[in-house]
A tleap script that builds the chain and sets N, CA, C and O, in Angstrom:
source leaprc.protein.ff14SB
mol = sequence {
  NMET ALA THR ILE SER LEU ARG LYS ALA ASN
  ALA ARG LEU PRO PRO GLU VAL ASN ARG VAL
  LEU TYR VAL ARG ASN LEU PRO PHE ASN ILE
  SER SER GLU GLU MET TYR ASP ILE PHE GLY
  LYS TYR GLY ALA ILE ARG GLN ILE ARG ILE
  GLY ASN GLY LYS ASP THR ARG GLY THR ALA
  PHE VAL VAL TYR GLU ASP ILE TYR ASP ALA
  LYS THR ALA VAL ASP HIE LEU SER GLY PHE
  ASN VAL ALA ASN ARG TYR LEU ILE VAL LEU
  TYR TYR GLN HIE ALA LYS MET SER LYS LYS
  PHE ASP GLN LYS LYS LYS GLU GLU GLU ILE
  VAL LYS LEU GLN GLU LYS TYR GLY VAL SER
  ALA LYS ASP CLYS
}
set mol.1.N position { 0.824 -1.196 0.000 }
set mol.1.CA position { 0.000 0.000 0.000 }
set mol.1.C position { 0.864 1.254 0.000 }
set mol.1.O position { 0.522 2.253 -0.632 }
set mol.2.N position { 1.988 1.195 0.714 }
set mol.2.CA position { 2.878 2.354 0.785 }
set mol.2.C position { 3.495 2.656 -0.573 }
set mol.2.O position { 3.701 3.819 -0.921 }
set mol.3.N position { 3.791 1.605 -1.346 }
set mol.3.CA position { 4.410 1.840 -2.646 }
set mol.3.C position { 3.416 2.446 -3.626 }
set mol.3.O position { 3.815 3.184 -4.527 }
set mol.4.N position { 2.123 2.146 -3.465 }
set mol.4.CA position { 1.126 2.720 -4.365 }
set mol.4.C position { 1.044 4.228 -4.154 }
set mol.4.O position { 0.995 4.987 -5.122 }
set mol.5.N position { 1.028 4.666 -2.900 }
set mol.5.CA position { 0.972 6.104 -2.633 }
set mol.5.C position { 2.265 6.781 -3.065 }
set mol.5.O position { 2.241 7.929 -3.509 }
set mol.6.N position { 3.386 6.092 -2.941 }
set mol.6.CA position { 4.666 6.642 -3.391 }
set mol.6.C position { 4.650 6.831 -4.906 }
set mol.6.O position { 5.157 7.829 -5.419 }
set mol.7.N position { 4.070 5.875 -5.614 }
set mol.7.CA position { 4.014 5.972 -7.069 }
set mol.7.C position { 3.159 7.153 -7.515 }
set mol.7.O position { 3.499 7.840 -8.479 }
set mol.8.N position { 2.072 7.385 -6.830 }
set mol.8.CA position { 1.211 8.508 -7.190 }
set mol.8.C position { 1.890 9.840 -6.883 }
set mol.8.O position { 1.790 10.789 -7.660 }
set mol.9.N position { 2.580 9.905 -5.748 }
set mol.9.CA position { 3.219 11.153 -5.343 }
set mol.9.C position { 4.426 11.479 -6.228 }
set mol.9.O position { 4.663 12.645 -6.544 }
set mol.10.N position { 5.173 10.475 -6.621 }
set mol.10.CA position { 6.376 10.677 -7.436 }
set mol.10.C position { 6.184 10.026 -8.803 }
set mol.10.O position { 6.805 9.005 -9.097 }
set mol.11.N position { 5.358 10.589 -9.608 }
set mol.11.CA position { 5.102 10.025 -10.924 }
set mol.11.C position { 6.363 10.074 -11.776 }
set mol.11.O position { 6.555 9.236 -12.657 }
set mol.12.N position { 7.221 11.056 -11.514 }
set mol.12.CA position { 8.450 11.196 -12.290 }
set mol.12.C position { 9.636 11.160 -11.343 }
set mol.12.O position { 9.774 12.019 -10.472 }
set mol.13.N position { 10.486 10.164 -11.520 }
set mol.13.CA position { 11.658 10.005 -10.665 }
set mol.13.C position { 12.881 10.645 -11.306 }
set mol.13.O position { 12.935 10.780 -12.529 }
set mol.14.N position { 13.862 11.041 -10.505 }
set mol.14.CA position { 15.106 11.577 -11.071 }
set mol.14.C position { 15.802 10.528 -11.953 }
set mol.14.O position { 15.596 9.330 -11.757 }
set mol.15.N position { 16.609 10.955 -12.904 }
set mol.15.CA position { 17.220 10.002 -13.843 }
set mol.15.C position { 18.205 9.032 -13.198 }
set mol.15.O position { 18.419 7.947 -13.739 }
set mol.16.N position { 18.814 9.380 -12.060 }
set mol.16.CA position { 19.786 8.471 -11.455 }
set mol.16.C position { 19.138 7.313 -10.711 }
set mol.16.O position { 19.823 6.357 -10.348 }
set mol.17.N position { 17.838 7.379 -10.479 }
set mol.17.CA position { 17.133 6.329 -9.743 }
set mol.17.C position { 16.981 5.101 -10.636 }
set mol.17.O position { 16.480 5.196 -11.756 }
set mol.18.N position { 17.418 3.945 -10.128 }
set mol.18.CA position { 17.194 2.688 -10.837 }
set mol.18.C position { 17.038 1.548 -9.839 }
set mol.18.O position { 17.111 1.765 -8.630 }
set mol.19.N position { 16.824 0.338 -10.337 }
set mol.19.CA position { 16.545 -0.806 -9.475 }
set mol.19.C position { 17.786 -1.369 -8.795 }
set mol.19.O position { 17.669 -2.125 -7.831 }
set mol.20.N position { 18.958 -1.016 -9.277 }
set mol.20.CA position { 20.202 -1.578 -8.768 }
set mol.20.C position { 20.833 -0.611 -7.767 }
set mol.20.O position { 21.061 0.558 -8.079 }
set mol.21.N position { 21.113 -1.111 -6.562 }
set mol.21.CA position { 21.723 -0.302 -5.520 }
set mol.21.C position { 23.143 -0.782 -5.278 }
set mol.21.O position { 23.422 -1.980 -5.328 }
set mol.22.N position { 24.034 0.158 -5.014 }
set mol.22.CA position { 25.417 -0.142 -4.657 }
set mol.22.C position { 25.566 0.207 -3.180 }
set mol.22.O position { 25.367 1.356 -2.784 }
set mol.23.N position { 25.918 -0.790 -2.369 }
set mol.23.CA position { 25.999 -0.614 -0.919 }
set mol.23.C position { 27.461 -0.706 -0.501 }
set mol.23.O position { 28.164 -1.650 -0.864 }
set mol.24.N position { 27.915 0.294 0.272 }
set mol.24.CA position { 29.298 0.329 0.764 }
set mol.24.C position { 29.298 0.333 2.282 }
set mol.24.O position { 28.263 0.537 2.918 }
set mol.25.N position { 30.467 0.107 2.851 }
set mol.25.CA position { 30.706 0.156 4.292 }
set mol.25.C position { 29.967 -0.953 5.039 }
set mol.25.O position { 29.544 -0.767 6.181 }
set mol.26.N position { 29.815 -2.109 4.384 }
set mol.26.CA position { 29.201 -3.261 5.041 }
set mol.26.C position { 30.222 -3.954 5.934 }
set mol.26.O position { 31.419 -3.903 5.651 }
set mol.27.N position { 29.770 -4.605 7.013 }
set mol.27.CA position { 30.690 -5.441 7.789 }
set mol.27.C position { 31.198 -6.578 6.893 }
set mol.27.O position { 30.442 -7.113 6.082 }
set mol.28.N position { 32.457 -6.939 7.036 }
set mol.28.CA position { 33.043 -7.966 6.167 }
set mol.28.C position { 32.404 -9.333 6.373 }
set mol.28.O position { 32.413 -10.160 5.460 }
set mol.29.N position { 31.853 -9.584 7.551 }
set mol.29.CA position { 31.319 -10.919 7.849 }
set mol.29.C position { 29.800 -10.992 7.695 }
set mol.29.O position { 29.188 -11.921 8.222 }
set mol.30.N position { 29.182 -10.062 7.005 }
set mol.30.CA position { 27.728 -10.087 6.843 }
set mol.30.C position { 27.338 -11.216 5.891 }
set mol.30.O position { 28.015 -11.459 4.893 }
set mol.31.N position { 26.246 -11.899 6.209 }
set mol.31.CA position { 25.792 -13.018 5.382 }
set mol.31.C position { 24.706 -12.548 4.417 }
set mol.31.O position { 24.123 -11.477 4.584 }
set mol.32.N position { 24.453 -13.365 3.417 }
set mol.32.CA position { 23.418 -13.005 2.452 }
set mol.32.C position { 22.036 -13.022 3.106 }
set mol.32.O position { 21.161 -12.245 2.723 }
set mol.33.N position { 21.832 -13.906 4.095 }
set mol.33.CA position { 20.550 -13.937 4.801 }
set mol.33.C position { 20.312 -12.624 5.545 }
set mol.33.O position { 19.197 -12.102 5.548 }
set mol.34.N position { 21.359 -12.093 6.176 }
set mol.34.CA position { 21.231 -10.815 6.873 }
set mol.34.C position { 20.935 -9.690 5.883 }
set mol.34.O position { 20.156 -8.785 6.182 }
set mol.35.N position { 21.554 -9.748 4.714 }
set mol.35.CA position { 21.297 -8.737 3.684 }
set mol.35.C position { 19.837 -8.798 3.230 }
set mol.35.O position { 19.187 -7.764 3.074 }
set mol.36.N position { 19.321 -10.020 3.020 }
set mol.36.CA position { 17.924 -10.162 2.623 }
set mol.36.C position { 16.993 -9.664 3.722 }
set mol.36.O position { 15.953 -9.073 3.429 }
set mol.37.N position { 17.354 -9.895 4.989 }
set mol.37.CA position { 16.532 -9.394 6.096 }
set mol.37.C position { 16.486 -7.867 6.109 }
set mol.37.O position { 15.423 -7.273 6.288 }
set mol.38.N position { 17.637 -7.242 5.920 }
set mol.38.CA position { 17.719 -5.774 5.976 }
set mol.38.C position { 17.018 -5.142 4.774 }
set mol.38.O position { 16.184 -4.252 4.941 }
set mol.39.N position { 17.350 -5.597 3.569 }
set mol.39.CA position { 16.849 -4.953 2.359 }
set mol.39.C position { 15.487 -5.478 1.924 }
set mol.39.O position { 14.773 -4.792 1.193 }
set mol.40.N position { 15.111 -6.677 2.356 }
set mol.40.CA position { 13.833 -7.272 1.969 }
set mol.40.C position { 12.627 -6.577 2.578 }
set mol.40.O position { 11.503 -6.771 2.115 }
set mol.41.N position { 12.842 -5.779 3.597 }
set mol.41.CA position { 11.735 -5.049 4.232 }
set mol.41.C position { 11.108 -4.029 3.292 }
set mol.41.O position { 9.968 -3.612 3.501 }
set mol.42.N position { 11.835 -3.627 2.265 }
set mol.42.CA position { 11.385 -2.537 1.400 }
set mol.42.C position { 10.869 -3.002 0.053 }
set mol.42.O position { 10.486 -2.179 -0.779 }
set mol.43.N position { 10.851 -4.308 -0.177 }
set mol.43.CA position { 10.289 -4.813 -1.423 }
set mol.43.C position { 10.939 -6.104 -1.858 }
set mol.43.O position { 11.883 -6.590 -1.236 }
set mol.44.N position { 10.411 -6.653 -2.947 }
set mol.44.CA position { 10.919 -7.919 -3.485 }
set mol.44.C position { 12.303 -7.710 -4.088 }
set mol.44.O position { 12.531 -6.779 -4.860 }
set mol.45.N position { 13.217 -8.594 -3.718 }
set mol.45.CA position { 14.600 -8.507 -4.189 }
set mol.45.C position { 14.827 -9.561 -5.262 }
set mol.45.O position { 14.465 -10.726 -5.093 }
set mol.46.N position { 15.423 -9.143 -6.354 }
set mol.46.CA position { 15.751 -10.083 -7.424 }
set mol.46.C position { 17.101 -10.749 -7.157 }
set mol.46.O position { 17.254 -11.953 -7.365 }
set mol.47.N position { 18.086 -9.962 -6.695 }
set mol.47.CA position { 19.434 -10.517 -6.522 }
set mol.47.C position { 20.250 -9.663 -5.567 }
set mol.47.O position { 20.103 -8.442 -5.518 }
set mol.48.N position { 21.119 -10.333 -4.803 }
set mol.48.CA position { 22.107 -9.633 -3.972 }
set mol.48.C position { 23.463 -10.246 -4.268 }
set mol.48.O position { 23.628 -11.466 -4.232 }
set mol.49.N position { 24.427 -9.392 -4.560 }
set mol.49.CA position { 25.807 -9.829 -4.793 }
set mol.49.C position { 26.707 -9.161 -3.767 }
set mol.49.O position { 26.825 -7.936 -3.746 }
set mol.50.N position { 27.338 -9.956 -2.919 }
set mol.50.CA position { 28.228 -9.427 -1.889 }
set mol.50.C position { 29.664 -9.602 -2.348 }
set mol.50.O position { 30.057 -10.689 -2.770 }
set mol.51.N position { 30.452 -8.529 -2.265 }
set mol.51.CA position { 31.849 -8.578 -2.675 }
set mol.51.C position { 32.670 -9.400 -1.705 }
set mol.51.O position { 32.564 -9.227 -0.490 }
set mol.52.N position { 33.493 -10.301 -2.240 }
set mol.52.CA position { 34.337 -11.128 -1.385 }
set mol.52.C position { 35.809 -11.059 -1.768 }
set mol.52.O position { 36.641 -11.714 -1.140 }
set mol.53.N position { 36.139 -10.282 -2.781 }
set mol.53.CA position { 37.533 -10.108 -3.173 }
set mol.53.C position { 38.215 -9.081 -2.286 }
set mol.53.O position { 37.570 -8.378 -1.508 }
set mol.54.N position { 39.524 -9.010 -2.419 }
set mol.54.CA position { 40.291 -8.081 -1.582 }
set mol.54.C position { 39.832 -6.635 -1.760 }
set mol.54.O position { 39.733 -5.891 -0.784 }
set mol.55.N position { 39.555 -6.238 -2.988 }
set mol.55.CA position { 39.163 -4.848 -3.255 }
set mol.55.C position { 37.647 -4.626 -3.240 }
set mol.55.O position { 37.193 -3.489 -3.367 }
set mol.56.N position { 36.854 -5.700 -3.085 }
set mol.56.CA position { 35.396 -5.544 -3.085 }
set mol.56.C position { 34.755 -5.912 -1.751 }
set mol.56.O position { 33.531 -5.875 -1.625 }
set mol.57.N position { 35.560 -6.265 -0.760 }
set mol.57.CA position { 34.982 -6.605 0.545 }
set mol.57.C position { 34.291 -5.382 1.138 }
set mol.57.O position { 34.767 -4.255 1.007 }
set mol.58.N position { 33.152 -5.630 1.798 }
set mol.58.CA position { 32.418 -4.537 2.405 }
set mol.58.C position { 31.486 -3.821 1.449 }
set mol.58.O position { 30.909 -2.790 1.793 }
set mol.59.N position { 31.337 -4.367 0.240 }
set mol.59.CA position { 30.423 -3.777 -0.739 }
set mol.59.C position { 29.437 -4.843 -1.215 }
set mol.59.O position { 29.677 -6.042 -1.072 }
set mol.60.N position { 28.335 -4.384 -1.778 }
set mol.60.CA position { 27.345 -5.311 -2.336 }
set mol.60.C position { 26.499 -4.585 -3.366 }
set mol.60.O position { 26.402 -3.357 -3.367 }
set mol.61.N position { 25.890 -5.369 -4.239 }
set mol.61.CA position { 24.890 -4.876 -5.170 }
set mol.61.C position { 23.569 -5.525 -4.795 }
set mol.61.O position { 23.503 -6.736 -4.587 }
set mol.62.N position { 22.525 -4.725 -4.709 }
set mol.62.CA position { 21.187 -5.215 -4.403 }
set mol.62.C position { 20.287 -4.817 -5.562 }
set mol.62.O position { 20.188 -3.638 -5.904 }
set mol.63.N position { 19.629 -5.808 -6.169 }
set mol.63.CA position { 18.746 -5.554 -7.306 }
set mol.63.C position { 17.309 -5.829 -6.869 }
set mol.63.O position { 16.969 -6.943 -6.471 }
set mol.64.N position { 16.485 -4.808 -6.950 }
set mol.64.CA position { 15.067 -4.929 -6.604 }
set mol.64.C position { 14.242 -5.234 -7.852 }
set mol.64.O position { 14.657 -4.945 -8.974 }
set mol.65.N position { 13.072 -5.820 -7.635 }
set mol.65.CA position { 12.136 -6.070 -8.732 }
set mol.65.C position { 11.515 -4.763 -9.221 }
set mol.65.O position { 11.242 -4.609 -10.412 }
set mol.66.N position { 11.293 -3.826 -8.305 }
set mol.66.CA position { 10.583 -2.594 -8.637 }
set mol.66.C position { 11.440 -1.375 -8.298 }
set mol.66.O position { 12.094 -1.344 -7.255 }
set mol.67.N position { 11.438 -0.394 -9.157 }
set mol.67.CA position { 12.252 0.806 -8.968 }
set mol.67.C position { 11.801 1.613 -7.749 }
set mol.67.O position { 12.624 2.251 -7.092 }
set mol.68.N position { 10.522 1.591 -7.450 }
set mol.68.CA position { 10.015 2.345 -6.301 }
set mol.68.C position { 10.458 1.705 -4.977 }
set mol.68.O position { 10.686 2.401 -3.988 }
set mol.69.N position { 10.576 0.366 -4.972 }
set mol.69.CA position { 11.098 -0.312 -3.784 }
set mol.69.C position { 12.556 0.062 -3.557 }
set mol.69.O position { 12.988 0.247 -2.420 }
set mol.70.N position { 13.307 0.171 -4.642 }
set mol.70.CA position { 14.714 0.566 -4.534 }
set mol.70.C position { 14.831 1.982 -3.991 }
set mol.70.O position { 15.694 2.261 -3.158 }
set mol.71.N position { 13.972 2.870 -4.456 }
set mol.71.CA position { 13.999 4.252 -3.971 }
set mol.71.C position { 13.677 4.305 -2.481 }
set mol.71.O position { 14.320 5.045 -1.736 }
set mol.72.N position { 12.698 3.536 -2.043 }
set mol.72.CA position { 12.334 3.489 -0.633 }
set mol.72.C position { 13.491 2.962 0.201 }
set mol.72.O position { 13.762 3.481 1.284 }
set mol.73.N position { 14.177 1.935 -0.295 }
set mol.73.CA position { 15.316 1.364 0.429 }
set mol.73.C position { 16.443 2.383 0.574 }
set mol.73.O position { 17.041 2.494 1.644 }
set mol.74.N position { 16.738 3.124 -0.485 }
set mol.74.CA position { 17.789 4.146 -0.410 }
set mol.74.C position { 17.404 5.212 0.604 }
set mol.74.O position { 18.229 5.638 1.412 }
set mol.75.N position { 16.159 5.638 0.559 }
set mol.75.CA position { 15.696 6.680 1.475 }
set mol.75.C position { 15.792 6.251 2.932 }
set mol.75.O position { 16.129 7.063 3.795 }
set mol.76.N position { 15.498 4.972 3.219 }
set mol.76.CA position { 15.460 4.506 4.599 }
set mol.76.C position { 16.786 3.921 5.102 }
set mol.76.O position { 17.065 3.981 6.299 }
set mol.77.N position { 17.598 3.362 4.215 }
set mol.77.CA position { 18.794 2.646 4.669 }
set mol.77.C position { 20.096 3.436 4.548 }
set mol.77.O position { 21.121 2.982 5.057 }
set mol.78.N position { 20.095 4.571 3.911 }
set mol.78.CA position { 21.317 5.384 3.873 }
set mol.78.C position { 21.600 5.878 5.288 }
set mol.78.O position { 20.788 6.587 5.884 }
set mol.79.N position { 22.753 5.497 5.815 }
set mol.79.CA position { 23.107 5.858 7.180 }
set mol.79.C position { 22.622 4.863 8.219 }
set mol.79.O position { 22.792 5.103 9.415 }
set mol.80.N position { 22.027 3.761 7.805 }
set mol.80.CA position { 21.546 2.730 8.726 }
set mol.80.C position { 22.736 2.046 9.396 }
set mol.80.O position { 23.724 1.730 8.733 }
set mol.81.N position { 22.645 1.817 10.700 }
set mol.81.CA position { 23.744 1.242 11.471 }
set mol.81.C position { 23.644 -0.283 11.476 }
set mol.81.O position { 22.653 -0.846 11.942 }
set mol.82.N position { 24.681 -0.948 10.951 }
set mol.82.CA position { 24.769 -2.407 10.960 }
set mol.82.C position { 26.114 -2.772 11.572 }
set mol.82.O position { 27.160 -2.470 10.999 }
set mol.83.N position { 26.091 -3.416 12.723 }
set mol.83.CA position { 27.312 -3.844 13.420 }
set mol.83.C position { 28.280 -2.666 13.601 }
set mol.83.O position { 29.469 -2.776 13.301 }
set mol.84.N position { 27.760 -1.558 14.087 }
set mol.84.CA position { 28.531 -0.335 14.335 }
set mol.84.C position { 29.185 0.247 13.086 }
set mol.84.O position { 30.225 0.900 13.170 }
set mol.85.N position { 28.571 0.007 11.929 }
set mol.85.CA position { 29.013 0.613 10.673 }
set mol.85.C position { 27.800 1.244 10.014 }
set mol.85.O position { 26.731 0.636 9.961 }
set mol.86.N position { 27.958 2.448 9.516 }
set mol.86.CA position { 26.854 3.144 8.869 }
set mol.86.C position { 26.890 2.861 7.371 }
set mol.86.O position { 27.885 3.135 6.700 }
set mol.87.N position { 25.796 2.311 6.857 }
set mol.87.CA position { 25.735 1.927 5.455 }
set mol.87.C position { 25.696 3.152 4.542 }
set mol.87.O position { 25.098 4.176 4.870 }
set mol.88.N position { 26.338 3.018 3.410 }
set mol.88.CA position { 26.261 4.008 2.339 }
set mol.88.C position { 25.532 3.311 1.198 }
set mol.88.O position { 26.071 2.397 0.573 }
set mol.89.N position { 24.313 3.742 0.933 }
set mol.89.CA position { 23.480 3.108 -0.094 }
set mol.89.C position { 23.294 4.107 -1.229 }
set mol.89.O position { 22.742 5.190 -1.035 }
set mol.90.N position { 23.760 3.730 -2.409 }
set mol.90.CA position { 23.708 4.602 -3.589 }
set mol.90.C position { 23.039 3.870 -4.747 }
set mol.90.O position { 22.986 2.641 -4.770 }
set mol.91.N position { 22.535 4.635 -5.699 }
set mol.91.CA position { 22.054 4.025 -6.927 }
set mol.91.C position { 23.262 3.671 -7.779 }
set mol.91.O position { 24.192 4.465 -7.919 }
set mol.92.N position { 23.237 2.464 -8.350 }
set mol.92.CA position { 24.339 2.049 -9.216 }
set mol.92.C position { 24.300 2.885 -10.493 }
set mol.92.O position { 23.260 3.007 -11.142 }
set mol.93.N position { 25.441 3.451 -10.837 }
set mol.93.CA position { 25.556 4.242 -12.055 }
set mol.93.C position { 26.678 3.657 -12.893 }
set mol.93.O position { 27.857 3.774 -12.558 }
set mol.94.N position { 26.287 3.026 -13.985 }
set mol.94.CA position { 27.235 2.293 -14.824 }
set mol.94.C position { 28.373 3.181 -15.327 }
set mol.94.O position { 29.521 2.740 -15.379 }
set mol.95.N position { 28.072 4.408 -15.691 }
set mol.95.CA position { 29.097 5.301 -16.244 }
set mol.95.C position { 30.204 5.563 -15.229 }
set mol.95.O position { 31.383 5.547 -15.583 }
set mol.96.N position { 29.836 5.804 -13.969 }
set mol.96.CA position { 30.841 6.071 -12.939 }
set mol.96.C position { 31.673 4.835 -12.643 }
set mol.96.O position { 32.889 4.929 -12.471 }
set mol.97.N position { 31.026 3.677 -12.583 }
set mol.97.CA position { 31.755 2.444 -12.289 }
set mol.97.C position { 32.721 2.092 -13.415 }
set mol.97.O position { 33.853 1.681 -13.160 }
set mol.98.N position { 32.277 2.253 -14.653 }
set mol.98.CA position { 33.155 1.910 -15.771 }
set mol.98.C position { 34.344 2.856 -15.838 }
set mol.98.O position { 35.424 2.444 -16.262 }
set mol.99.N position { 34.179 4.119 -15.429 }
set mol.99.CA position { 35.304 5.048 -15.401 }
set mol.99.C position { 36.362 4.589 -14.407 }
set mol.99.O position { 37.557 4.712 -14.678 }
set mol.100.N position { 35.939 4.058 -13.256 }
set mol.100.CA position { 36.889 3.573 -12.261 }
set mol.100.C position { 37.702 2.417 -12.821 }
set mol.100.O position { 38.918 2.359 -12.637 }
set mol.101.N position { 37.021 1.486 -13.513 }
set mol.101.CA position { 37.727 0.336 -14.068 }
set mol.101.C position { 38.626 0.763 -15.222 }
set mol.101.O position { 39.722 0.227 -15.383 }
set mol.102.N position { 38.171 1.722 -16.027 }
set mol.102.CA position { 38.992 2.225 -17.122 }
set mol.102.C position { 40.261 2.877 -16.575 }
set mol.102.O position { 41.336 2.718 -17.154 }
set mol.103.N position { 40.146 3.602 -15.473 }
set mol.103.CA position { 41.303 4.247 -14.852 }
set mol.103.C position { 42.311 3.197 -14.395 }
set mol.103.O position { 43.514 3.361 -14.597 }
set mol.104.N position { 41.826 2.124 -13.782 }
set mol.104.CA position { 42.721 1.056 -13.329 }
set mol.104.C position { 43.425 0.408 -14.518 }
set mol.104.O position { 44.623 0.136 -14.455 }
set mol.105.N position { 42.689 0.161 -15.601 }
set mol.105.CA position { 43.282 -0.446 -16.787 }
set mol.105.C position { 44.363 0.459 -17.377 }
set mol.105.O position { 45.425 -0.015 -17.780 }
set mol.106.N position { 44.090 1.749 -17.425 }
set mol.106.CA position { 45.070 2.690 -17.963 }
set mol.106.C position { 46.331 2.721 -17.113 }
set mol.106.O position { 47.441 2.754 -17.645 }
set mol.107.N position { 46.166 2.710 -15.787 }
set mol.107.CA position { 47.332 2.703 -14.897 }
set mol.107.C position { 48.153 1.434 -15.087 }
set mol.107.O position { 49.382 1.490 -15.118 }
set mol.108.N position { 47.482 0.288 -15.213 }
set mol.108.CA position { 48.190 -0.975 -15.435 }
set mol.108.C position { 48.924 -0.952 -16.774 }
set mol.108.O position { 50.049 -1.439 -16.883 }
set mol.109.N position { 48.285 -0.391 -17.774 }
set mol.109.CA position { 48.900 -0.307 -19.092 }
set mol.109.C position { 50.146 0.585 -19.058 }
set mol.109.O position { 51.154 0.265 -19.689 }
set mol.110.N position { 50.081 1.683 -18.336 }
set mol.110.CA position { 51.235 2.580 -18.210 }
set mol.110.C position { 52.387 1.873 -17.516 }
set mol.110.O position { 53.536 2.006 -17.938 }
set mol.111.N position { 52.098 1.123 -16.458 }
set mol.111.CA position { 53.144 0.396 -15.747 }
set mol.111.C position { 53.796 -0.634 -16.668 }
set mol.111.O position { 55.018 -0.784 -16.658 }
set mol.112.N position { 52.996 -1.343 -17.460 }
set mol.112.CA position { 53.542 -2.327 -18.394 }
set mol.112.C position { 54.438 -1.665 -19.430 }
set mol.112.O position { 55.513 -2.174 -19.747 }
set mol.113.N position { 53.991 -0.526 -19.958 }
set mol.113.CA position { 54.801 0.187 -20.949 }
set mol.113.C position { 56.097 0.706 -20.328 }
set mol.113.O position { 57.151 0.675 -20.964 }
set mol.114.N position { 56.016 1.185 -19.082 }
set mol.114.CA position { 57.220 1.655 -18.400 }
set mol.114.C position { 58.219 0.521 -18.217 }
set mol.114.O position { 59.422 0.709 -18.398 }
set mol.115.N position { 57.718 -0.656 -17.859 }
set mol.115.CA position { 58.599 -1.809 -17.686 }
set mol.115.C position { 59.185 -2.236 -19.030 }
set mol.115.O position { 60.366 -2.571 -19.117 }
set mol.116.N position { 58.360 -2.223 -20.072 }
set mol.116.CA position { 58.793 -2.654 -21.394 }
set mol.116.C position { 59.920 -1.777 -21.933 }
set mol.116.O position { 60.883 -2.280 -22.512 }
set mol.117.N position { 59.794 -0.466 -21.740 }
set mol.117.CA position { 60.777 0.453 -22.290 }
set mol.117.C position { 61.814 0.910 -21.272 }
set mol.117.O position { 62.641 1.769 -21.579 }
set mol.118.N position { 61.782 0.358 -20.081 }
set mol.118.CA position { 62.795 0.678 -19.084 }
set mol.118.C position { 62.693 2.079 -18.517 }
set mol.118.O position { 63.701 2.665 -18.122 }
set mol.119.N position { 61.503 2.615 -18.471 }
set mol.119.CA position { 61.282 3.958 -17.944 }
set mol.119.C position { 60.606 3.808 -16.580 }
set mol.119.O position { 59.675 3.019 -16.414 }
set mol.120.N position { 61.091 4.575 -15.617 }
set mol.120.CA position { 60.432 4.530 -14.313 }
set mol.120.C position { 59.729 5.854 -14.051 }
set mol.120.O position { 60.002 6.853 -14.716 }
set mol.121.N position { 58.846 5.857 -13.102 }
set mol.121.CA position { 58.098 7.071 -12.776 }
set mol.121.C position { 59.023 8.129 -12.193 }
set mol.121.O position { 58.713 9.320 -12.247 }
set mol.122.N position { 60.150 7.712 -11.638 }
set mol.122.CA position { 61.099 8.649 -11.028 }
set mol.122.C position { 61.873 9.444 -12.080 }
set mol.122.O position { 62.412 10.508 -11.776 }
set mol.123.N position { 61.933 8.933 -13.324 }
set mol.123.CA position { 62.673 9.603 -14.385 }
set mol.123.C position { 61.995 10.881 -14.860 }
set mol.123.O position { 62.628 11.716 -15.506 }
set mol.124.N position { 60.739 11.036 -14.551 }
set mol.124.CA position { 59.977 12.188 -15.065 }
set mol.124.C position { 60.416 13.452 -14.447 }
set mol.124.O position { 59.880 14.514 -14.767 }
savepdb mol mol.pdb
quit
């Protein structure tokens, strides 16, 4: 019932709003069941992906079935305290994420070229 009134009140959502949420500052030992308990209160969840790599620990992606449920979750869970950590819940933005990966690839490519041609960063 709450989502129906939300839909009527916000007929037009901002362009950054989507069904996929990017969650940061999670406890490293959080389980998927705990994630479903926390985020499932705001609507049907299609998928949760928790980062387990060295550079992705403490992050997760949460995909909702409905965009309005995702908006409600962001509104209510940003700053939510889980195991003495305050969650950072953002809308996933593909352009920003791909820029981060492109930057890493470029840095790796520069290091490879420096090694190949015997140039170090100190020579500059």
